[in-house]
TORBA-501249 format. One record per residue (C-alpha): residue number from 0; residue in one letter; chain; x, y, z. Coordinates in nm, 4 decimals, decimal comma. Layout:
REM residues N
k	r	c	xx	yy	zz
NUM	a	A	X	Y	Z
...
END
This chain:
REM residues 321
k	r	c	xx	yy	zz
0	m	A	-0,1999	2,8978	-4,1471
1	k	A	-0,3505	3,0712	-4,4830
2	l	A	-0,1424	3,0247	-4,7968
3	l	A	-0,0563	3,4175	-4,8133
4	d	A	0,0627	3,4257	-4,4433
5	f	A	0,2980	3,1103	-4,5341
6	a	A	0,4284	3,2849	-4,8454
7	k	A	0,5094	3,5798	-4,6131
8	h	A	0,6623	3,4477	-4,3359
9	f	A	0,8661	3,1436	-4,5202
10	d	A	1,0094	3,2973	-4,8448
11	s	A	1,3465	3,1598	-4,7834
12	e	A	1,5710	2,9081	-4,6646
13	e	A	1,6877	3,1495	-4,4162
14	a	A	1,3473	3,2087	-4,2828
15	c	A	1,2958	2,8171	-4,2537
16	e	A	1,6101	2,8207	-4,0336
17	k	A	1,5323	3,0794	-3,8277
18	y	A	1,1977	2,9475	-3,7408
19	l	A	1,3300	2,6060	-3,6967
20	k	A	1,5801	2,7272	-3,4487
21	e	A	1,3416	2,9031	-3,2205
22	t	A	1,1155	2,6158	-3,2395
23	r	A	1,3590	2,3895	-3,1094
24	e	A	1,5120	2,6574	-2,8314
25	k	A	1,1847	2,6714	-2,7182
26	e	A	1,1003	2,3144	-2,7136
27	g	A	1,4495	2,2751	-2,5388
28	i	A	1,7783	2,1296	-2,6941
29	k	A	1,9499	1,8456	-2,5166
30	c	A	2,2924	1,6922	-2,5984
31	s	A	2,2491	1,3567	-2,7534
32	r	A	2,5824	1,2555	-2,5950
33	c	A	2,5705	1,3757	-2,2334
34	g	A	2,2221	1,4826	-2,1789
35	c	A	2,3056	1,8370	-2,0529
36	e	A	2,0645	2,1078	-2,1435
37	k	A	2,2892	2,4364	-2,1360
38	q	A	2,3562	2,4874	-2,5428
39	y	A	2,5493	2,7763	-2,7035
40	w	A	2,4547	2,8635	-3,0383
41	n	A	2,7465	2,8844	-3,2949
42	r	A	2,6095	3,1240	-3,5365
43	c	A	2,8836	3,0613	-3,7999
44	h	A	2,7879	2,6883	-3,8208
45	k	A	2,4638	2,6974	-3,7524
46	r	A	2,4518	2,4631	-3,4727
47	w	A	2,4203	2,4404	-3,0887
48	m	A	2,7353	2,3400	-2,8680
49	c	A	2,7128	2,1756	-2,5232
50	a	A	2,8423	2,3558	-2,2457
51	k	A	2,9519	2,0384	-2,0904
52	c	A	3,1137	1,8126	-2,3453
53	g	A	3,1351	2,0172	-2,6520
54	h	A	2,9204	1,7832	-2,8774
55	e	A	2,7434	1,9573	-3,1654
56	t	A	2,3831	1,9594	-3,2227
57	t	A	2,2702	2,0763	-3,5913
58	l	A	1,9513	2,2242	-3,6747
59	r	A	1,8035	1,9023	-3,8051
60	s	A	1,9633	1,6065	-3,5848
61	g	A	1,6995	1,4605	-3,3657
62	t	A	1,3935	1,5805	-3,6006
63	v	A	1,1854	1,4342	-3,8827
64	m	A	1,4460	1,6155	-4,1011
65	h	A	1,7682	1,4396	-3,9746
66	g	A	1,9873	1,3050	-4,2427
67	s	A	1,7694	1,4687	-4,5108
68	n	A	1,9288	1,6484	-4,8034
69	l	A	1,5889	1,8382	-4,8938
70	p	A	1,5802	2,1893	-4,8354
71	l	A	1,3940	2,3300	-4,5459
72	l	A	1,1587	2,5249	-4,7631
73	y	A	1,0486	2,1824	-4,8982
74	w	A	0,9719	2,0396	-4,5593
75	f	A	0,8020	2,3856	-4,4476
76	t	A	0,5955	2,3714	-4,7579
77	a	A	0,4818	1,9890	-4,7138
78	i	A	0,3600	2,0792	-4,3701
79	h	A	0,1689	2,3444	-4,4605
80	l	A	-0,0045	2,1929	-4,7347
81	l	A	-0,0757	1,8516	-4,5349
82	t	A	-0,2056	2,0643	-4,2536
83	s	A	-0,3994	2,3472	-4,4666
84	t	A	-0,6480	2,0993	-4,6073
85	k	A	-0,9085	1,8706	-4,4515
86	k	A	-0,7881	1,6094	-4,7077
87	t	A	-0,4372	1,5563	-4,7979
88	f	A	-0,1979	1,5466	-5,0720
89	s	A	-0,0002	1,2546	-5,2720
90	a	A	0,3516	1,2280	-5,3008
91	a	A	0,2888	1,3025	-5,6823
92	e	A	0,1216	1,6128	-5,6268
93	m	A	0,3662	1,7320	-5,3666
94	q	A	0,6314	1,6788	-5,5939
95	r	A	0,4697	1,8497	-5,8702
96	q	A	0,4367	2,1495	-5,6218
97	l	A	0,7604	2,1780	-5,5343
98	g	A	0,9100	2,1127	-5,8844
99	h	A	1,1479	1,8488	-5,7469
100	k	A	1,2879	1,5920	-6,0197
101	r	A	1,2905	1,3079	-5,8170
102	y	A	0,9832	1,1204	-5,6887
103	q	A	1,1741	0,9043	-5,4202
104	p	A	1,2756	1,1969	-5,1520
105	i	A	0,9466	1,3297	-5,1761
106	w	A	0,7791	1,0251	-5,1050
107	e	A	0,9921	0,9654	-4,8230
108	m	A	0,9266	1,3058	-4,6750
109	m	A	0,5708	1,2577	-4,6920
110	h	A	0,5937	0,9262	-4,4990
111	k	A	0,8291	1,0703	-4,2242
112	l	A	0,5773	1,3192	-4,1511
113	r	A	0,3082	1,0893	-4,1007
114	s	A	0,5092	0,8647	-3,9091
115	v	A	0,5774	1,1562	-3,6722
116	m	A	0,2098	1,2427	-3,6385
117	g	A	0,1272	0,8840	-3,5356
118	k	A	0,4350	0,9267	-3,2462
119	r	A	0,2652	1,2509	-3,1444
120	d	A	-0,0843	1,0750	-3,1275
121	s	A	0,0841	0,7744	-2,9313
122	k	A	0,1483	1,0191	-2,6305
123	y	A	-0,1891	1,0158	-2,5257
124	n	A	-0,4388	0,7759	-2,4488
125	l	A	-0,8161	0,7689	-2,5065
126	e	A	-1,0301	0,8378	-2,1998
127	g	A	-1,3929	0,8086	-2,0828
128	t	A	-1,6426	0,6086	-2,3097
129	i	A	-1,4857	0,4815	-2,6238
130	e	A	-1,6637	0,3013	-2,9151
131	l	A	-1,4389	0,0227	-3,0572
132	d	A	-1,4718	-0,1650	-3,3828
133	e	A	-1,2750	-0,3278	-3,6456
134	g	A	-1,2722	-0,1871	-4,0265
135	y	A	-1,1475	-0,3600	-4,3074
136	f	A	-0,9476	-0,1670	-4,5998
137	t	A	-0,8697	-0,3008	-4,9481
138	r	A	-0,5064	-0,3198	-4,9915
139	n	A	-0,3092	-0,2786	-5,3259
140	n	A	-0,2214	-0,5652	-5,5220
141	d	A	0,1477	-0,5694	-5,5363
142	s	A	0,1773	-0,7551	-5,8917
143	a	A	-0,0125	-0,9216	-6,1449
144	k	A	0,0608	-1,2813	-5,9928
145	d	A	-0,1202	-1,1413	-5,6719
146	e	A	-0,4237	-1,0407	-5,8469
147	d	A	-0,4750	-1,4150	-5,9933
148	e	A	-0,4050	-1,5540	-5,6623
149	d	A	-0,6869	-1,3542	-5,5491
150	e	A	-0,9585	-1,5057	-5,7270
151	n	A	-0,9219	-1,8230	-5,5247
152	q	A	-0,9091	-1,6387	-5,1920
153	k	A	-1,2189	-1,5517	-4,9634
154	r	A	-1,4485	-1,2731	-5,0370
155	g	A	-1,5974	-1,0157	-4,7800
156	l	A	-1,4338	-0,9455	-4,4495
157	g	A	-1,2365	-1,2415	-4,4394
158	s	A	-1,0585	-1,1782	-4,7681
159	q	A	-0,6878	-1,1932	-4,7722
160	r	A	-0,6841	-0,8471	-4,9551
161	k	A	-0,8312	-0,6528	-4,6714
162	s	A	-0,6162	-0,5056	-4,4002
163	k	A	-0,7616	-0,5227	-4,0608
164	v	A	-0,7727	-0,1769	-3,8653
165	l	A	-0,8718	-0,1458	-3,5062
166	v	A	-1,0868	0,1815	-3,4668
167	m	A	-1,1017	0,3520	-3,1246
168	v	A	-1,2996	0,6911	-3,0819
169	e	A	-1,3786	0,8783	-2,7565
170	s	A	-1,7685	0,9125	-2,7470
171	e	A	-2,0077	1,0585	-2,5009
172	k	A	-2,3880	1,0786	-2,5123
173	a	A	-2,4899	1,3993	-2,6239
174	d	A	-2,7187	1,6168	-2,4150
175	n	A	-3,0877	1,6550	-2,5675
176	p	A	-2,9426	1,6145	-2,9284
177	k	A	-3,1809	1,7406	-3,2189
178	p	A	-3,3295	1,5162	-3,4672
179	s	A	-3,0714	1,6104	-3,7090
180	q	A	-2,7642	1,5432	-3,4894
181	k	A	-2,5829	1,2155	-3,3356
182	s	A	-2,6823	1,0822	-3,0394
183	r	A	-2,3120	1,0825	-2,9179
184	k	A	-2,0462	1,3253	-2,9368
185	c	A	-1,6942	1,2421	-3,0288
186	g	A	-1,3426	1,3118	-2,9037
187	h	A	-1,0269	1,1749	-3,0160
188	l	A	-0,9673	0,8941	-3,2358
189	k	A	-0,7106	0,6100	-3,2715
190	m	A	-0,6738	0,3491	-3,5832
191	k	A	-0,4219	0,0986	-3,5706
192	v	A	-0,3614	-0,1842	-3,8000
193	i	A	-0,3719	-0,5430	-3,6845
194	t	A	-0,2581	-0,8830	-3,8154
195	d	A	-0,5557	-1,0618	-3,6836
196	l	A	-0,8914	-1,0397	-3,5004
197	k	A	-0,7872	-1,2531	-3,1916
198	g	A	-0,8999	-1,1594	-2,8506
199	e	A	-0,5058	-1,1348	-2,7671
200	t	A	-0,4309	-0,9024	-3,0740
201	l	A	-0,7357	-0,6516	-2,9921
202	k	A	-0,6698	-0,6683	-2,6166
203	s	A	-0,3075	-0,5711	-2,6841
204	a	A	-0,3895	-0,3033	-2,8980
205	v	A	-0,6449	-0,1566	-2,6559
206	e	A	-0,3825	-0,1770	-2,3727
207	c	A	-0,1580	0,0579	-2,5728
208	s	A	-0,4249	0,3164	-2,6796
209	v	A	-0,6920	0,3386	-2,3810
210	s	A	-0,6473	0,4312	-2,0428
211	p	A	-0,7532	0,1195	-1,8268
212	d	A	-1,0403	0,2990	-1,6187
213	s	A	-1,2417	0,3654	-1,9660
214	t	A	-1,5557	0,2327	-2,0892
215	a	A	-1,5601	0,0374	-2,3976
216	v	A	-1,8891	0,0122	-2,6213
217	m	A	-1,8488	-0,2480	-2,8614
218	d	A	-2,0594	-0,5234	-3,0374
219	n	A	-2,0971	-0,9025	-2,9629
220	f	A	-1,7933	-1,0116	-3,1660
221	a	A	-1,6355	-1,3038	-2,9689
222	s	A	-1,3065	-1,1675	-2,9609
223	h	A	-1,4450	-0,8625	-2,7784
224	s	A	-1,4885	-1,0559	-2,4595
225	t	A	-1,1244	-1,0456	-2,4012
226	v	A	-1,1390	-0,6856	-2,4753
227	e	A	-1,3237	-0,6387	-2,1657
228	k	A	-1,0073	-0,7146	-1,9445
229	a	A	-0,8345	-0,3953	-2,0586
230	v	A	-1,1231	-0,1600	-1,9411
231	s	A	-1,2786	-0,0982	-1,6221
232	k	A	-1,6316	-0,1315	-1,7694
233	s	A	-1,7869	-0,2323	-2,0998
234	e	A	-2,1532	-0,2100	-2,3062
235	r	A	-2,1694	-0,4778	-2,5658
236	q	A	-2,4656	-0,4502	-2,7938
237	t	A	-2,5591	-0,6224	-3,1264
238	a	A	-2,4450	-0,3824	-3,3866
239	h	A	-2,5712	-0,5162	-3,7500
240	g	A	-2,6682	-0,3728	-4,0598
241	c	A	-2,8862	-0,0527	-4,0341
242	n	A	-2,8333	-0,0705	-3,6399
243	a	A	-2,4475	-0,0701	-3,6309
244	p	A	-2,4226	0,3265	-3,6945
245	k	A	-2,6874	0,3885	-3,4149
246	v	A	-2,4857	0,1868	-3,1463
247	l	A	-2,1277	0,2749	-3,2962
248	p	A	-2,2063	0,6209	-3,4769
249	w	A	-1,8479	0,7735	-3,4743
250	v	A	-1,6279	0,4449	-3,5533
251	h	A	-1,8478	0,3899	-3,8728
252	i	A	-1,8049	0,7738	-3,9487
253	a	A	-1,4328	0,7349	-3,9275
254	i	A	-1,3960	0,4136	-4,1161
255	s	A	-1,6046	0,5590	-4,4056
256	n	A	-1,4544	0,9235	-4,4215
257	a	A	-1,0905	0,7299	-4,4014
258	k	A	-1,1990	0,4617	-4,6892
259	s	A	-1,3540	0,7660	-4,8878
260	l	A	-1,0124	0,9692	-4,8470
261	f	A	-0,7710	0,7003	-4,9381
262	t	A	-1,0089	0,6280	-5,2687
263	d	A	-0,9977	0,9650	-5,3752
264	m	A	-0,6648	1,0390	-5,3378
265	y	A	-0,4605	0,7382	-5,4092
266	h	A	-0,4540	0,4544	-5,6539
267	g	A	-0,4076	0,1925	-5,4078
268	i	A	-0,2145	0,1583	-5,0441
269	k	A	0,0124	-0,1032	-4,9948
270	e	A	-0,0460	-0,2867	-4,6301
271	e	A	0,2957	-0,2088	-4,5140
272	f	A	0,2175	0,1731	-4,5575
273	l	A	-0,1327	0,1588	-4,4420
274	q	A	-0,0702	0,2667	-4,0796
275	e	A	0,1048	0,5650	-4,2029
276	y	A	-0,1870	0,7021	-4,3896
277	l	A	-0,3933	0,6057	-4,0972
278	n	A	-0,1859	0,8342	-3,8721
279	e	A	-0,2174	1,1168	-4,0762
280	f	A	-0,6076	1,0868	-4,0875
281	c	A	-0,6125	1,0551	-3,7223
282	y	A	-0,3891	1,3239	-3,6368
283	k	A	-0,5782	1,5711	-3,8574
284	f	A	-0,9374	1,4129	-3,7087
285	n	A	-0,8111	1,4989	-3,3546
286	r	A	-0,6961	1,8653	-3,4341
287	k	A	-1,0102	1,9452	-3,6382
288	y	A	-1,0593	2,2617	-3,4416
289	f	A	-0,7070	2,3751	-3,4206
290	g	A	-0,7661	2,5894	-3,7284
291	d	A	-0,4347	2,7982	-3,8146
292	r	A	-0,2569	2,6500	-3,5182
293	m	A	-0,2142	2,3006	-3,6989
294	f	A	0,1022	2,4276	-3,8914
295	d	A	0,2674	2,5177	-3,5661
296	r	A	0,1962	2,2030	-3,3631
297	l	A	0,3098	1,9672	-3,6603
298	v	A	0,6320	2,1647	-3,6679
299	i	A	0,6677	2,1126	-3,2936
300	a	A	0,6144	1,7240	-3,3616
301	a	A	0,8601	1,7481	-3,6207
302	v	A	1,1389	1,8794	-3,4221
303	s	A	1,0441	1,6471	-3,1221
304	y	A	1,0510	1,3202	-3,2771
305	k	A	1,2524	1,0953	-3,5226
306	p	A	1,0667	0,9019	-3,7555
307	t	A	1,0370	0,5334	-3,7437
308	f	A	0,9887	0,5341	-4,1149
309	e	A	1,3009	0,3616	-4,2802
310	h	A	1,4425	0,4241	-4,5943
311	k	A	1,2967	0,2237	-4,8767
312	l	A	1,3000	0,2049	-5,2582
313	y	A	0,9666	0,3089	-5,3831
314	n	A	0,8143	0,0399	-5,6184
315	s	A	0,6981	0,1927	-5,9178
316	r	A	0,4452	-0,1050	-5,9849
317	a	A	0,2430	-0,0517	-5,6465
318	n	A	0,0837	0,2866	-5,5958
319	c	A	0,1374	0,4272	-5,2652
320	g	A	0,0423	0,7910	-5,3303
END
């Protein structure tokens, strides 16, 4: 949605309430107590009443906005800003744009939206031919003590300062690609933070994200032998140095773009919040051709899911965006 269109359609709290009501009724209202889908709208109290048990459902209940005291206009503005750019907005910039005095509730709002982005994408599994590899994202130090300890830790891919991320991209061979084009076409993307590089850890992550009848294209990393059990077919090739982008082109593009985005927008990301940022990156990557429709799709996700992100006090010493 373009900026002028958003300003025209969502110029007040009442306009946001009307759109939220229409979207929820279109998606379907179900009583949280008895499961009845027949609901009556109470105009005076701005809530639905169950025709069977009389239980009331508010506009925000069961959505990403559940329990929030922020105006709906804040939520809709945040959704618009997040979906109107290929990049992103930090919580500090969002706070400045909204003119809100406190940072904490804006920071939580942003993470809740990223949480439902991840929930929406988890509804779908990757299919066909899947490029698979690991990425290593440098995480933010929590204190000066951690910085001192890092001097005695391993460097490179085994560094304790790097979070491990399993990256999976739908990828098919392109028909007669031009010299300037990639040899493979990309589809949907998933990125999952993992605790280690053990075979069972990778296999479990793949089983949750990839259809079992898919084909996995991987390098010859030892743990990938276990991943082969989670798919019907696999192709393992040597992918080191300059050869890696040729074997797994879209995995490396996704990792490079995500790292560049995080470096440009944030001072540092703590490991416990990295998955939320990856959720946003993947959600927008997977809908790169949606254009103005992305606003409506995120609103639908926002009313369909409650976030897994729980209330946490923001630590001012660790910048999390």
